[in-house]
C-alpha positions as CSV (number, residue, x, y, z in Angstrom):
1,M,-14.1,64.5,57.1
2,N,-13.1,67.1,59.7
3,T,-11.1,70.3,58.9
4,S,-7.9,69.0,60.4
5,K,-8.0,66.0,58.0
6,R,-8.7,68.2,55.1
7,Q,-5.7,70.4,56.0
8,K,-3.4,67.4,55.8
9,Q,-4.4,66.6,52.2
10,R,-2.5,68.1,49.2
11,K,-3.7,68.0,45.7
12,V,-0.9,67.6,43.2
13,L,-1.2,67.8,39.5
14,L,1.3,65.9,37.3
15,M,1.1,67.2,33.7
16,G,2.8,67.3,30.4
17,K,2.7,66.0,26.9
18,S,2.1,62.4,26.3
19,G,5.4,60.4,26.4
20,A,7.2,63.1,28.5
21,G,7.9,60.6,31.3
22,K,5.3,61.5,33.9
23,S,4.1,58.1,34.9
24,S,7.6,56.7,34.8
25,M,8.8,59.2,37.4
26,R,5.8,58.7,39.6
27,S,6.3,54.9,39.5
28,I,9.9,55.1,40.4
29,V,9.4,57.6,43.3
30,F,6.2,56.2,44.8
31,S,5.8,52.6,43.5
32,N,9.4,51.3,43.9
33,Y,10.0,50.7,40.2
34,V,13.5,50.8,38.9
35,A,14.4,52.7,35.8
36,K,14.6,49.7,33.5
37,D,11.2,48.4,34.5
38,V,9.2,51.6,33.4
39,R,9.4,50.6,29.8
40,R,6.3,48.3,30.2
41,L,4.1,51.2,31.4
42,G,1.5,52.2,28.9
43,A,0.3,55.7,28.2
44,T,-1.9,57.4,30.9
45,I,-5.7,57.5,29.9
46,D,-7.4,60.7,31.1
47,V,-6.6,61.0,34.8
48,E,-5.0,58.4,37.2
49,H,-5.7,59.3,40.8
50,S,-3.4,58.2,43.6
51,N,-3.7,58.9,47.3
52,I,-0.2,58.5,48.6
53,K,0.4,58.4,52.4
54,F,3.7,60.3,53.1
55,M,5.2,61.0,56.6
56,G,2.4,59.4,58.3
57,N,-0.1,62.2,58.3
58,L,0.4,63.9,54.9
59,M,-1.9,62.6,52.1
60,L,-0.8,63.5,48.6
61,N,-3.8,63.4,46.3
62,L,-1.8,62.9,43.1
63,W,-3.5,63.4,39.7
64,D,-1.5,62.0,36.8
65,C,-3.1,63.7,33.9
66,G,-2.8,62.1,30.4
67,G,-1.0,64.5,28.0
68,Q,-2.8,63.6,24.7
69,D,-4.2,66.7,23.0
70,G,-7.8,65.5,23.4
71,F,-7.4,65.1,27.1
72,V,-5.7,68.4,27.6
73,E,-8.5,70.2,25.7
74,N,-11.0,68.5,27.9
75,Y,-9.1,69.6,31.1
76,L,-9.2,73.2,29.8
77,T,-12.8,73.4,28.8
78,H,-15.3,70.8,30.4
79,Q,-13.3,70.0,33.5
80,R,-11.5,73.3,34.1
81,A,-12.8,73.9,37.6
82,H,-12.8,70.4,38.6
83,V,-9.1,69.8,37.6
84,F,-7.5,73.0,38.5
85,S,-9.3,74.0,41.7
86,S,-7.8,73.4,45.2
87,V,-4.3,72.6,43.7
88,A,-1.4,72.8,46.1
89,V,1.4,71.9,43.5
90,L,1.4,71.7,39.7
91,I,4.4,69.6,38.4
92,F,4.7,70.0,34.7
93,V,7.1,67.7,32.7
94,F,8.8,68.7,29.5
95,D,10.5,66.2,27.3
96,I,14.0,67.8,26.4
97,E,14.0,66.0,23.0
98,S,10.4,67.0,22.0
99,R,10.3,68.2,18.4
100,E,7.3,70.3,19.2
101,F,8.8,72.3,22.1
102,A,7.2,75.6,21.0
103,A,3.7,73.8,21.0
104,D,4.4,72.2,24.3
105,V,5.0,75.7,25.8
106,I,1.9,77.0,24.4
107,S,-0.1,74.1,26.0
108,Y,1.8,74.8,29.3
109,S,0.8,78.5,29.1
110,A,-2.9,77.6,28.7
111,I,-2.7,75.3,31.8
112,I,-0.9,78.1,33.7
113,R,-3.8,80.4,33.0
114,A,-6.3,77.8,34.2
115,L,-4.3,77.3,37.3
116,S,-4.1,81.0,38.0
117,E,-7.9,81.4,37.7
118,N,-8.6,78.5,40.0
119,S,-5.7,78.0,42.4
120,P,-3.7,81.3,42.4
121,T,-1.6,80.3,45.4
122,A,-0.4,77.0,44.0
123,A,3.3,76.3,43.5
124,V,4.6,75.4,40.1
125,F,7.5,73.0,39.4
126,V,8.8,72.4,36.0
127,L,11.0,69.4,35.3
128,I,12.9,69.4,32.1
129,H,13.1,65.6,31.7
130,K,15.2,63.0,29.9
131,M,18.4,65.0,30.3
132,D,20.4,61.9,29.9
133,L,19.7,62.0,26.2
134,V,21.6,65.3,25.8
135,Q,25.5,65.3,25.6
136,S,26.9,66.1,29.0
137,R,28.8,69.2,27.8
138,L,25.6,70.7,26.4
139,R,23.1,69.9,29.2
140,Q,23.5,72.9,31.4
141,Q,23.3,75.5,28.6
142,L,20.3,73.7,27.0
143,F,18.5,73.5,30.4
144,E,19.0,77.1,31.1
145,E,17.8,78.2,27.6
146,R,14.7,76.0,27.9
147,A,14.0,77.1,31.4
148,E,14.2,80.9,30.4
149,Y,11.9,80.3,27.5
150,I,9.3,78.5,29.7
151,R,9.6,81.1,32.4
152,Q,8.5,83.8,30.0
153,A,5.3,81.8,29.4
154,S,4.6,81.3,33.1
155,E,2.6,84.6,33.4
156,G,1.6,85.1,37.1
157,F,3.9,82.4,38.3
158,R,6.9,83.8,36.4
159,D,8.8,84.9,39.6
160,T,8.1,81.7,41.7
161,V,8.2,78.8,39.3
162,E,11.1,76.5,40.0
163,F,13.1,74.4,37.4
164,F,14.9,71.1,37.6
165,P,16.8,69.0,35.0
166,T,15.8,65.4,35.7
167,S,16.4,61.9,34.5
168,I,15.2,58.5,35.7
169,W,18.7,57.2,35.3
170,D,20.4,59.3,38.0
171,Q,19.8,61.0,41.3
172,S,18.5,64.3,39.7
173,L,15.0,62.9,39.9
174,Y,15.3,62.5,43.6
175,K,16.6,66.0,43.9
176,A,13.5,67.5,42.2
177,W,11.0,65.4,44.1
178,T,12.7,66.1,47.3
179,Q,12.2,69.9,46.9
180,I,8.6,69.3,45.9
181,I,7.9,67.2,49.0
182,Y,9.7,69.8,51.2
183,Y,7.3,72.4,50.0
184,L,4.3,70.2,50.7
185,I,5.2,69.2,54.3
186,P,3.4,71.9,56.4
187,N,5.8,71.7,59.4
188,A,9.1,71.1,57.6
189,R,10.8,73.9,59.4
190,G,9.6,72.7,62.7
191,I,11.1,69.2,62.0
192,E,14.3,70.9,61.1
193,G,14.4,72.7,64.4
194,L,14.1,69.4,66.3
195,L,16.8,67.9,64.2
196,R,19.1,70.9,64.8
197,E,18.8,70.4,68.5
198,L,19.3,66.7,68.2
199,A,22.4,67.3,66.1
200,E,23.9,69.5,68.9
201,V,23.2,66.8,71.5
202,V,24.8,64.0,69.7
203,D,27.6,66.1,68.2
204,A,26.6,65.1,64.6
205,R,28.2,66.8,61.6
206,E,25.1,66.1,59.6
207,L,21.7,64.6,60.2
208,I,19.4,63.7,57.3
209,L,15.8,62.6,57.5
210,Y,14.4,60.2,54.9
211,E,10.9,59.0,54.4
212,R,11.2,55.2,54.7
213,T,8.8,54.0,51.8
214,T,10.0,56.5,49.0
215,C,13.6,57.0,50.4
216,L,13.1,60.7,49.7
217,M,14.9,63.1,51.8
218,V,12.5,65.2,54.0
219,T,15.1,67.6,55.3
220,H,18.6,67.8,56.8
221,V,20.9,69.7,59.2
222,T,24.5,70.4,58.5
223,R,27.0,71.7,61.0
224,G,30.5,73.1,61.0
225,A,33.0,72.2,58.3
226,E,30.5,69.7,56.7
227,G,28.9,72.7,55.0
228,Q,31.9,72.8,52.7
229,N,31.3,69.3,51.5
230,P,31.9,69.3,47.8
231,F,29.5,66.6,47.1
232,T,26.3,68.7,46.9
233,D,24.3,65.8,45.6
234,R,25.1,63.4,48.4
235,F,21.6,63.4,49.8
236,E,20.1,62.3,46.5
237,R,22.8,59.8,46.1
238,I,21.9,58.2,49.3
239,S,18.2,58.2,48.3
240,S,19.3,56.3,45.1
241,I,21.4,53.9,47.1
242,L,18.6,53.2,49.6
243,K,16.1,52.7,46.8
244,T,18.4,50.2,45.0
245,H,19.0,48.4,48.3
246,K,15.2,48.1,48.9
247,Q,14.9,46.6,45.4
248,S,17.7,44.1,46.2
249,M,16.2,43.0,49.4
250,A,12.8,42.5,47.7
251,K,14.4,40.5,45.0
252,H,16.1,38.0,47.3
253,T,13.6,37.8,50.1
254,G,10.3,37.9,48.1
255,I,9.1,40.8,50.3
256,P,7.3,43.6,48.3
257,A,9.7,46.5,47.6
258,G,7.5,48.9,49.4
259,S,7.6,46.9,52.6
260,A,11.4,46.0,52.4
261,N,13.5,47.9,55.0
262,F,16.5,47.4,57.1
263,A,17.2,47.9,60.9
264,E,20.5,49.8,60.5
265,M,23.5,50.3,58.3
266,Q,26.9,51.4,59.7
267,I,30.1,52.7,58.1
268,K,33.2,53.4,60.2
269,T,36.4,55.0,58.8
270,G,39.3,57.0,60.2
271,R,37.8,60.3,59.0
272,F,34.2,59.9,59.9
273,M,31.4,57.4,61.2
274,F,28.1,57.1,59.5
275,F,24.9,55.1,60.2
276,I,21.3,55.0,59.0
277,T,18.7,53.8,61.5
278,R,14.9,53.9,62.0
279,L,13.8,57.1,63.7
280,T,10.0,56.7,63.5
281,E,7.5,54.4,61.8
282,N,7.7,56.5,58.7
283,T,11.2,57.8,58.7
284,N,14.9,56.8,58.7
285,L,17.7,59.1,60.1
286,A,21.2,59.2,58.6
287,A,23.9,60.5,60.9
288,S,27.4,61.6,60.0
289,I,29.5,62.0,63.2
290,P,33.3,62.3,64.2
291,P,35.4,59.2,64.2
292,S,34.9,58.2,67.8
293,E,33.3,55.0,69.1
294,Q,32.3,56.9,72.2
295,V,30.4,59.6,70.3
296,F,29.0,56.9,67.9
297,N,27.5,54.7,70.7
298,A,26.2,57.8,72.5
299,A,24.5,59.1,69.3
300,R,22.7,55.7,68.7
301,V,21.5,55.6,72.3
302,N,20.3,59.2,72.3
303,I,18.5,58.9,69.0
304,A,16.7,55.9,70.5
305,L,15.7,58.1,73.5
306,V,14.4,60.9,71.3
307,R,12.3,58.6,69.0
308,P,9.1,59.2,71.0
309,K,9.5,63.0,70.5
310,F,9.5,62.6,66.7
311,A,6.8,60.0,66.7
312,E,4.5,62.5,68.5
313,L,5.2,65.3,65.9
314,D,2.2,65.9,63.9
315,I,3.4,67.5,60.7
316,A,0.2,69.6,60.3
317,S,0.4,71.1,63.8
318,K,2.8,73.4,65.7
319,P,6.3,72.0,66.6
320,R,6.5,70.0,69.8
321,P,8.8,71.4,72.7
322,A,12.5,71.4,72.4
323,V,14.2,68.1,71.9
324,Q,16.5,68.6,74.9
325,Q,13.5,67.8,77.0
326,A,13.8,64.2,75.9
327,F,16.9,64.3,78.0
328,A,15.7,65.8,81.3
329,H,18.2,67.8,83.3
330,S,18.4,65.2,86.1
331,A,18.2,61.6,85.7
332,D,18.2,61.7,81.8
333,S,21.3,64.1,81.9
334,E,23.0,61.4,83.9
335,R,21.9,58.9,81.4
336,W,23.6,60.9,78.6
337,E,26.8,61.6,80.6
338,G,26.9,58.1,81.9
339,H,26.9,56.7,78.4
340,V,29.7,59.0,77.3
341,E,31.7,57.5,80.2
342,G,30.8,54.1,79.2
343,K,28.1,53.5,81.8
344,G,25.1,53.5,79.5
345,K,25.2,50.0,78.3
346,E,21.9,49.0,79.6
347,R,20.1,51.7,77.5
348,E,22.1,50.5,74.5
349,K,21.0,46.8,75.1
350,E,17.4,48.0,75.5
351,W,17.6,49.8,72.1
352,E,19.2,46.8,70.3
353,A,16.5,44.5,71.7
């Protein structure tokens, strides 16, 4: 295996006490389970390894580690260097209703020390899980209290550890995993730069890039007044809707949920227009634009034109040249202007074909 291949792999540890919900969330995010189906999952024995291809070139080497005391003791003693070396991310899951919370934190602290010794540059994400079991009026306060207690036990990672309240029954799970994936993608800011330029070209209020298989948001660009949108969880809500839609398609067509996808979805109202379409083999692009058929059709055609630029983008390398180059200043500029004037129908027909 050459160096460039190794650079595209990321080792991720998923740890926490037995029954905390680690395997359930992994199955929902990466194996297209729905929440009600995870009840049939058994306890994880030792370590379950998964190599998950994400965004084409990024390989997540996910270690789902059993949380029984005997296994944890083995990780910390006999397998210490093996388990905790070369780790990019540690995801530690706490059960909010655990009756042994103090003991869980002691175990977490021991794991943090092992991680610090073997992978000091790793990122740590703590998911305080099963928040749906807490009364809604108490959730935020309890989450903050637990997070602060855990932070004090995070030693060298105290200033960098990130906390998320999660549940498999709402979009909070997608919000947490979206942040984790964003950290793992080497060239996320480069992708954002290309999206920002594309948003300017198509006059989009918002562009949101989703990974096709998991429906997790990769990144987004928001422009103008859309930055004041009060629905701050809208990206995760769309992830949840897309995932449910994939499940529905799989159920009614017999296609495996991981392979089920759609060509395009459109919503048109008097206040905005919205569509989700395929951008590359591995991504879908959601676009929110002004309520204009002219702008809407131009956006669809120009997204079709820029697809090769995004398809070429290697997430482990430097960003490609600016997206405007996909619309060259001569003939391609006329293509853009011609479409705005209603003369670009041939391009649109090609795209639809």
